[in-house]
VOMARKOL-778667 format. One record per residue (C-alpha): residue in three letters; z, y, x. Coordinates in nm, 3 decimals. Example, Ala and Ser with C-alpha at 12.3 -4.5 7.8 and 13.67 -1.06 7.14 Angstrom:
BEGIN
('Ala',(0.780,-0.450,1.230))
('Ser',(0.714,-0.106,1.367))
# end
This chain:
BEGIN
('Unk',(-1.009,-2.719,0.608))
('Unk',(-1.156,-2.599,0.939))
('Unk',(-1.338,-2.270,0.939))
('Unk',(-1.667,-2.246,1.125))
('Unk',(-1.846,-1.936,1.237))
('Unk',(-2.193,-1.915,1.091))
('Unk',(-2.450,-2.034,1.348))
('Unk',(-2.598,-1.686,1.356))
('Unk',(-2.263,-1.552,1.479))
('Unk',(-2.189,-1.823,1.735))
('Unk',(-2.518,-1.741,1.902))
('Unk',(-2.446,-1.369,1.917))
('Unk',(-2.281,-1.182,2.202))
('Unk',(-1.964,-0.980,2.145))
('Unk',(-2.148,-0.652,2.086))
('Unk',(-2.383,-0.812,1.838))
('Unk',(-2.089,-0.974,1.657))
('Unk',(-1.927,-0.636,1.600))
('Unk',(-2.257,-0.495,1.481))
('Unk',(-2.290,-0.781,1.236))
('Unk',(-1.944,-0.706,1.098))
('Unk',(-2.035,-0.339,1.062))
('Unk',(-2.329,-0.441,0.847))
('Unk',(-2.097,-0.611,0.596))
('Unk',(-2.084,-0.292,0.387))
('Unk',(-2.368,-0.236,0.140))
('Unk',(-2.625,0.012,0.264))
('Unk',(-2.701,0.176,-0.069))
('Unk',(-2.533,0.504,-0.155))
('Unk',(-2.295,0.521,-0.449))
('Unk',(-2.305,0.787,-0.713))
('Unk',(-2.039,1.052,-0.667))
('Unk',(-1.771,1.009,-0.932))
('Unk',(-1.535,1.293,-0.848))
('Unk',(-1.170,1.193,-0.857))
('Unk',(-1.218,0.870,-1.052))
('Unk',(-1.270,0.527,-0.901))
('Unk',(-1.558,0.330,-1.059))
('Unk',(-1.515,-0.046,-1.088))
('Unk',(-1.815,-0.105,-0.858))
('Unk',(-1.666,0.102,-0.573))
('Unk',(-1.719,-0.059,-0.231))
('Unk',(-1.470,0.025,0.043))
('Unk',(-1.541,0.099,0.408))
('Unk',(-1.522,-0.181,0.666))
('Unk',(-1.435,-0.074,1.022))
('Unk',(-1.652,-0.265,1.273))
('Unk',(-1.395,-0.192,1.546))
('Unk',(-1.087,-0.314,1.359))
('Unk',(-0.811,-0.512,1.528))
('Unk',(-0.943,-0.828,1.365))
('Unk',(-1.301,-0.760,1.482))
('Unk',(-1.183,-0.710,1.838))
('Unk',(-0.972,-1.025,1.819))
('Unk',(-1.272,-1.221,1.688))
('Unk',(-1.475,-1.099,1.984))
('Unk',(-1.199,-1.194,2.230))
('Unk',(-1.161,-1.540,2.074))
('Unk',(-1.537,-1.592,2.086))
('Unk',(-1.542,-1.498,2.455))
('Unk',(-1.284,-1.770,2.519))
('Unk',(-1.478,-2.023,2.307))
('Unk',(-1.194,-2.043,2.053))
('Unk',(-1.429,-2.082,1.760))
('Unk',(-1.172,-2.170,1.494))
('Unk',(-0.963,-1.859,1.556))
('Unk',(-1.275,-1.646,1.600))
('Unk',(-1.401,-1.761,1.261))
('Unk',(-1.066,-1.674,1.096))
('Unk',(-1.062,-1.329,1.254))
('Unk',(-1.428,-1.267,1.170))
('Unk',(-1.355,-1.350,0.807))
('Unk',(-1.065,-1.106,0.810))
('Unk',(-1.275,-0.838,0.980))
('Unk',(-1.545,-0.858,0.714))
('Unk',(-1.308,-0.711,0.452))
('Unk',(-1.212,-0.342,0.414))
('Unk',(-0.871,-0.219,0.526))
('Unk',(-0.708,0.124,0.517))
('Unk',(-0.717,0.362,0.812))
('Unk',(-0.376,0.510,0.897))
('Unk',(-0.330,0.872,1.004))
('Unk',(0.015,0.909,1.155))
('Unk',(0.018,1.193,1.409))
('Unk',(-0.185,1.449,1.600))
('Unk',(-0.248,1.819,1.567))
('Unk',(-0.423,1.963,1.261))
('Unk',(-0.744,1.989,1.464))
('Unk',(-0.716,1.630,1.585))
('Unk',(-0.657,1.485,1.239))
('Unk',(-0.944,1.695,1.104))
('Unk',(-1.181,1.552,1.368))
('Unk',(-1.065,1.194,1.317))
('Unk',(-1.094,1.221,0.940))
('Unk',(-1.439,1.379,0.953))
('Unk',(-1.559,1.102,1.184))
('Unk',(-1.430,0.834,0.947))
('Unk',(-1.575,0.977,0.628))
('Unk',(-1.912,1.033,0.795))
('Unk',(-1.925,0.669,0.905))
('Unk',(-1.840,0.564,0.552))
('Unk',(-2.100,0.800,0.406))
('Unk',(-2.369,0.634,0.617))
('Unk',(-2.285,0.295,0.464))
('Unk',(-2.243,0.419,0.107))
('Unk',(-1.878,0.314,0.098))
('Unk',(-1.542,0.477,0.029))
('Unk',(-1.282,0.487,0.308))
('Unk',(-0.915,0.428,0.230))
('Unk',(-0.695,0.672,0.425))
('Unk',(-0.317,0.658,0.459))
('Unk',(-0.143,0.989,0.525))
('Unk',(0.180,0.891,0.703))
('Unk',(0.324,1.188,0.889))
('Unk',(0.600,1.323,0.663))
('Unk',(0.900,1.477,0.846))
('Unk',(1.193,1.233,0.890))
('Unk',(0.959,0.942,0.829))
('Unk',(1.124,0.606,0.756))
('Unk',(1.473,0.758,0.794))
('Unk',(1.411,0.749,1.172))
('Unk',(1.408,0.367,1.174))
('Unk',(1.132,0.123,1.282))
('Unk',(0.848,0.360,1.191))
('Unk',(1.029,0.678,1.295))
('Unk',(0.824,0.988,1.362))
('Unk',(0.637,1.238,1.153))
('Unk',(0.576,1.609,1.173))
('Unk',(0.847,1.824,1.326))
('Unk',(0.881,2.060,1.029))
('Unk',(0.758,2.119,0.676))
('Unk',(0.525,2.392,0.805))
('Unk',(0.380,2.159,1.067))
('Unk',(0.327,1.890,0.805))
('Unk',(0.148,2.120,0.564))
('Unk',(-0.081,2.242,0.844))
('Unk',(-0.153,1.877,0.930))
('Unk',(-0.238,1.795,0.566))
('Unk',(-0.468,2.097,0.555))
('Unk',(-0.650,1.956,0.858))
('Unk',(-0.682,1.617,0.689))
('Unk',(-0.824,1.781,0.376))
('Unk',(-1.078,1.983,0.578))
('Unk',(-1.187,1.665,0.752))
('Unk',(-1.262,1.495,0.421))
('Unk',(-1.447,1.796,0.285))
('Unk',(-1.716,1.699,0.034))
('Unk',(-1.704,1.328,0.124))
('Unk',(-1.547,1.055,-0.083))
('Unk',(-1.206,0.924,0.016))
('Unk',(-0.915,0.736,-0.137))
('Unk',(-0.582,0.861,-0.003))
('Unk',(-0.252,0.675,-0.008))
('Unk',(-0.005,0.960,0.028))
('Unk',(0.303,0.896,0.242))
('Unk',(0.426,0.538,0.202))
('Unk',(0.800,0.522,0.122))
('Unk',(0.837,0.902,0.119))
('Unk',(0.953,0.908,-0.245))
('Unk',(1.126,0.572,-0.262))
('Unk',(1.323,0.667,0.051))
('Unk',(1.407,1.037,0.024))
('Unk',(1.614,1.204,0.297))
('Unk',(1.911,1.190,0.058))
('Unk',(1.873,0.809,0.050))
('Unk',(1.899,0.759,0.425))
('Unk',(2.279,0.767,0.442))
('Unk',(2.579,0.913,0.261))
('Unk',(2.569,1.229,0.473))
('Unk',(2.199,1.251,0.563))
('Unk',(2.122,1.547,0.335))
('Unk',(2.450,1.701,0.217))
('Unk',(2.293,2.023,0.086))
('Unk',(1.976,1.868,-0.055))
('Unk',(1.760,2.096,0.159))
('Unk',(1.574,1.813,0.331))
('Unk',(1.495,1.640,0.004))
('Unk',(1.373,1.966,-0.150))
('Unk',(1.148,2.012,0.153))
('Unk',(1.014,1.658,0.114))
('Unk',(0.918,1.722,-0.249))
('Unk',(0.757,2.056,-0.158))
('Unk',(0.554,1.885,0.115))
('Unk',(0.427,1.619,-0.123))
('Unk',(0.334,1.876,-0.387))
('Unk',(0.143,2.070,-0.124))
('Unk',(-0.036,1.755,-0.009))
('Unk',(-0.136,1.657,-0.363))
('Unk',(-0.289,1.999,-0.426))
('Unk',(-0.460,2.028,-0.087))
('Unk',(-0.618,1.683,-0.111))
('Unk',(-0.707,1.698,-0.480))
('Unk',(-0.882,2.029,-0.413))
('Unk',(-1.151,1.832,-0.233))
('Unk',(-1.417,1.740,-0.491))
('Unk',(-1.443,1.366,-0.424))
('Unk',(-1.092,1.254,-0.328))
('Unk',(-0.876,1.007,-0.517))
('Unk',(-0.507,1.059,-0.436))
('Unk',(-0.224,0.812,-0.500))
('Unk',(0.136,0.913,-0.432))
('Unk',(0.330,0.620,-0.295))
('Unk',(0.602,0.480,-0.524))
('Unk',(0.756,0.196,-0.324))
('Unk',(0.762,-0.144,-0.492))
('Unk',(0.907,-0.340,-0.782))
('Unk',(1.229,-0.425,-0.595))
('Unk',(1.320,-0.076,-0.481))
('Unk',(1.381,0.226,-0.705))
('Unk',(1.427,0.162,-1.076))
('Unk',(1.143,0.251,-1.311))
('Unk',(1.315,0.568,-1.431))
('Unk',(1.421,0.683,-1.084))
('Unk',(1.076,0.651,-0.927))
('Unk',(0.908,0.802,-1.234))
('Unk',(1.134,1.107,-1.206))
('Unk',(1.054,1.142,-0.836))
('Unk',(0.681,1.105,-0.898))
('Unk',(0.695,1.384,-1.155))
('Unk',(0.885,1.606,-0.913))
('Unk',(0.622,1.538,-0.643))
('Unk',(0.324,1.632,-0.860))
('Unk',(0.183,1.297,-0.969))
('Unk',(0.041,1.455,-1.283))
('Unk',(-0.202,1.646,-1.058))
('Unk',(-0.300,1.332,-0.864))
('Unk',(-0.499,1.029,-0.971))
('Unk',(-0.185,0.814,-0.972))
('Unk',(0.056,0.621,-0.753))
('Unk',(0.050,0.329,-0.509))
('Unk',(0.270,0.021,-0.493))
('Unk',(0.375,-0.248,-0.243))
('Unk',(0.248,-0.079,0.073))
('Unk',(0.337,-0.308,0.366))
('Unk',(0.533,-0.540,0.137))
('Unk',(0.495,-0.886,-0.012))
('Unk',(0.570,-0.881,-0.385))
('Unk',(0.321,-1.065,-0.603))
('Unk',(0.042,-0.879,-0.778))
('Unk',(0.143,-0.980,-1.131))
('Unk',(0.496,-0.841,-1.083))
('Unk',(0.356,-0.516,-0.946))
('Unk',(0.109,-0.477,-1.230))
('Unk',(0.396,-0.525,-1.474))
('Unk',(0.621,-0.279,-1.292))
('Unk',(0.339,-0.027,-1.247))
('Unk',(0.262,-0.036,-1.618))
('Unk',(0.627,0.038,-1.696))
('Unk',(0.627,0.331,-1.452))
('Unk',(0.309,0.467,-1.608))
('Unk',(0.455,0.445,-1.956))
('Unk',(0.777,0.608,-1.836))
('Unk',(0.577,0.894,-1.685))
('Unk',(0.412,0.948,-2.021))
('Unk',(0.743,0.918,-2.208))
('Unk',(0.912,1.184,-1.993))
('Unk',(0.612,1.409,-1.937))
('Unk',(0.389,1.389,-2.245))
('Unk',(0.589,1.192,-2.500))
('Unk',(0.810,1.305,-2.788))
('Unk',(0.999,1.631,-2.744))
('Unk',(1.335,1.455,-2.731))
('Unk',(1.220,1.251,-2.430))
('Unk',(1.079,1.532,-2.218))
('Unk',(1.231,1.539,-1.872))
('Unk',(1.427,1.218,-1.927))
('Unk',(1.256,0.956,-1.715))
('Unk',(1.609,0.840,-1.637))
('Unk',(1.632,0.702,-1.992))
('Unk',(1.355,0.446,-1.927))
('Unk',(1.442,0.078,-1.909))
('Unk',(1.340,-0.094,-1.589))
('Unk',(1.356,-0.399,-1.370))
('Unk',(1.735,-0.382,-1.336))
('Unk',(1.853,-0.286,-1.685))
('Unk',(1.732,-0.250,-2.042))
('Unk',(1.936,-0.117,-2.335))
('Unk',(1.735,-0.353,-2.555))
('Unk',(1.902,-0.657,-2.396))
('Unk',(2.236,-0.791,-2.523))
('Unk',(2.381,-0.745,-2.173))
('Unk',(2.662,-0.981,-2.267))
('Unk',(2.672,-1.171,-1.941))
('Unk',(2.498,-1.481,-2.073))
('Unk',(2.203,-1.623,-1.877))
('Unk',(1.880,-1.452,-1.972))
('Unk',(2.055,-1.181,-2.177))
('Unk',(2.007,-0.905,-1.922))
('Unk',(1.720,-0.793,-1.701))
('Unk',(1.706,-0.952,-1.357))
('Unk',(1.462,-0.808,-1.105))
('Unk',(1.425,-1.151,-0.947))
('Unk',(1.362,-1.331,-1.277))
('Unk',(1.049,-1.209,-1.457))
('Unk',(1.131,-1.430,-1.754))
('Unk',(1.396,-1.165,-1.841))
('Unk',(1.154,-0.873,-1.822))
('Unk',(1.073,-0.906,-2.191))
('Unk',(1.388,-0.702,-2.258))
('Unk',(1.232,-0.407,-2.077))
('Unk',(0.901,-0.466,-2.255))
('Unk',(1.096,-0.453,-2.581))
('Unk',(1.253,-0.118,-2.492))
('Unk',(0.912,0.032,-2.418))
('Unk',(0.769,-0.107,-2.742))
('Unk',(1.056,0.049,-2.938))
('Unk',(1.064,0.387,-2.763))
('Unk',(0.720,0.449,-2.617))
('Unk',(0.486,0.248,-2.834))
('Unk',(0.118,0.266,-2.735))
('Unk',(0.040,0.597,-2.565))
('Unk',(-0.321,0.722,-2.557))
('Unk',(-0.497,0.529,-2.281))
('Unk',(-0.645,0.844,-2.130))
('Unk',(-0.299,0.998,-2.088))
('Unk',(-0.154,0.714,-1.881))
('Unk',(-0.125,0.739,-1.503))
('Unk',(-0.310,0.477,-1.299))
('Unk',(-0.202,0.298,-0.981))
('Unk',(-0.325,0.088,-0.689))
('Unk',(-0.159,-0.215,-0.529))
('Unk',(-0.144,-0.324,-0.164))
('Unk',(-0.232,-0.695,-0.168))
('Unk',(-0.276,-0.737,0.207))
('Unk',(0.018,-0.978,0.244))
('Unk',(0.131,-1.085,-0.103))
('Unk',(-0.064,-1.406,-0.159))
('Unk',(0.251,-1.616,-0.123))
('Unk',(0.480,-1.362,-0.286))
('Unk',(0.805,-1.235,-0.138))
('Unk',(1.003,-1.429,0.121))
('Unk',(1.335,-1.582,0.017))
('Unk',(1.545,-1.674,0.323))
('Unk',(1.721,-2.012,0.311))
('Unk',(2.066,-1.983,0.157))
('Unk',(2.340,-1.918,0.410))
('Unk',(2.112,-1.853,0.705))
('Unk',(2.200,-1.484,0.739))
('Unk',(2.529,-1.310,0.675))
('Unk',(2.380,-0.959,0.687))
('Unk',(2.057,-0.810,0.555))
('Unk',(1.781,-1.065,0.630))
('Unk',(1.520,-0.785,0.627))
('Unk',(1.289,-0.963,0.385))
('Unk',(1.043,-0.673,0.414))
('Unk',(1.007,-0.706,0.791))
('Unk',(0.753,-0.953,0.934))
('Unk',(0.835,-1.203,0.662))
('Unk',(0.744,-1.554,0.783))
('Unk',(0.500,-1.786,0.612))
('Unk',(0.324,-1.517,0.409))
('Unk',(-0.046,-1.493,0.326))
('Unk',(-0.317,-1.247,0.229))
('Unk',(-0.346,-1.184,-0.146))
('Unk',(-0.613,-1.046,-0.378))
('Unk',(-0.931,-0.923,-0.212))
('Unk',(-0.993,-0.546,-0.201))
('Unk',(-1.166,-0.443,-0.522))
('Unk',(-1.180,-0.164,-0.777))
('Unk',(-1.251,-0.420,-1.050))
('Unk',(-0.900,-0.554,-1.106))
('Unk',(-0.914,-0.662,-1.469))
('Unk',(-0.585,-0.477,-1.529))
('Unk',(-0.633,-0.155,-1.732))
('Unk',(-0.407,0.074,-1.529))
('Unk',(-0.466,-0.085,-1.186))
('Unk',(-0.751,0.111,-1.029))
('Unk',(-0.776,-0.109,-0.721))
('Unk',(-0.629,-0.384,-0.510))
('Unk',(-0.638,-0.268,-0.148))
('Unk',(-0.541,-0.389,0.195))
('Unk',(-0.332,-0.088,0.290))
('Unk',(-0.114,-0.247,0.556))
('Unk',(-0.335,-0.359,0.844))
('Unk',(-0.327,-0.739,0.826))
('Unk',(-0.177,-0.864,1.152))
('Unk',(0.011,-0.550,1.256))
('Unk',(0.386,-0.587,1.307))
('Unk',(0.645,-0.420,1.084))
('Unk',(0.874,-0.363,1.382))
('Unk',(1.125,-0.542,1.601))
('Unk',(1.323,-0.720,1.331))
('Unk',(1.653,-0.889,1.417))
('Unk',(1.767,-0.996,1.065))
('Unk',(2.073,-0.768,1.109))
('Unk',(2.231,-0.991,1.373))
('Unk',(2.474,-0.762,1.561))
('Unk',(2.343,-0.680,1.907))
('Unk',(2.043,-0.904,1.857))
('Unk',(1.690,-0.825,1.973))
('Unk',(1.534,-1.165,1.905))
('Unk',(1.385,-1.231,1.563))
('Unk',(1.534,-1.572,1.477))
('Unk',(1.242,-1.648,1.245))
('Unk',(1.001,-1.642,1.539))
('Unk',(1.226,-1.690,1.843))
('Unk',(1.083,-1.380,2.012))
('Unk',(1.123,-1.004,2.022))
('Unk',(0.873,-0.894,1.758))
('Unk',(0.603,-0.643,1.859))
('Unk',(0.681,-0.277,1.781))
('Unk',(0.584,-0.136,1.443))
('Unk',(0.208,-0.100,1.417))
('Unk',(0.129,-0.325,1.713))
('Unk',(-0.136,-0.595,1.669))
('Unk',(0.013,-0.946,1.651))
('Unk',(-0.262,-1.212,1.665))
('Unk',(-0.034,-1.501,1.570))
('Unk',(0.083,-1.325,1.257))
('Unk',(-0.274,-1.236,1.164))
('Unk',(-0.373,-1.603,1.186))
('Unk',(-0.078,-1.709,0.971))
('Unk',(-0.168,-1.453,0.704))
('Unk',(-0.531,-1.572,0.702))
('Unk',(-0.441,-1.941,0.689))
('Unk',(-0.194,-1.887,0.404))
('Unk',(-0.424,-1.659,0.203))
('Unk',(-0.428,-1.712,-0.174))
('Unk',(-0.706,-1.722,-0.278))
('Unk',(-0.838,-1.879,0.042))
('Unk',(-1.010,-1.626,0.265))
('Unk',(-1.389,-1.633,0.304))
('Unk',(-1.643,-1.393,0.449))
('Unk',(-1.700,-1.087,0.232))
('Unk',(-2.034,-1.103,0.054))
('Unk',(-2.184,-0.754,0.023))
('Unk',(-2.306,-0.665,-0.322))
('Unk',(-2.091,-0.921,-0.504))
('Unk',(-1.760,-0.858,-0.673))
('Unk',(-1.475,-1.037,-0.489))
('Unk',(-1.259,-1.295,-0.658))
('Unk',(-0.936,-1.141,-0.784))
# end
């Protein structure tokens, strides 16, 4: 079905179009709720987002269909990423953002992404030069937020991809990993010290670390002093799988941190998406847990029922899910196409936007569905592990660098959205 810009927008100039998008956020102020996230929370919409600028450019060139798609995208809230700069610079940028959000009565979503040895020095390499530099940078971010409300996604991949995970000899003494955990603990405390922040430590996704492994790392990084953890940042796994996985992780955190005395400190005993002691594990189809086959996940559910039971609801850790690109679920490359790693996480083709941003998820432990990854920004210059290759065979081009705006990908994600994308309607709860 063709999308059409509303007549009021087609008659506007570019400046007026951006102003109209800025007005998408409700003007009324929300009650301060401290570190919790009420179900009626409305998130900040950036009137100068990549999508808004693309809509303006398309409108200038009389490409109304693409302008309509980009204007729809630009009407929804996305996270703002903080990836570099001095402590003073990040303080200024953060203060500017939260003040803009305050004026519209909305909550900004901020991503802190500046951990030393970020991304194992791969596509998104960078980060602070030392632990001391990082902690000073976090302190600047916290000062910038001050008394304002803010939801913080803390360091995507930093726990799921510790320095010790980068290679067999990347951290032989464990010093780098210890520094990583100290940095995250510092960040949790510095950000939670602000009266109206909501902090979520990133925990990767349902096809990365096992339930027990990521729960143990979350405990080591101070998740019990944060609001919770985040899942699926910049990835494609479906929301229902992530809710299931996140609930297991939450129950494992309780089991190892607040559960029976015999379980204390033993997150590694938790069943997960790769193995459950409750399953027969006899090699027959369906008799063991398969991360790619949710019909087998009942074995892990059974382990939690037997060993964890029903913990007090107010003692369970909550989570948020990045749904910016998971409407079509994860990408499965055609059999036999690639002999090496097909990089299913990197600019996966044919994907679509998923659940709309909302704090009313209908899932007890899921505080919010968010668009954390900027829809339409590249994951990096993927080559599907073809030796010496620079071309991405899925697109026939050299992909844009990580974080670069890619209009064609943005259009694909909008057109494949599930549910179908529409303009955000201020004051109404989005469809899940």
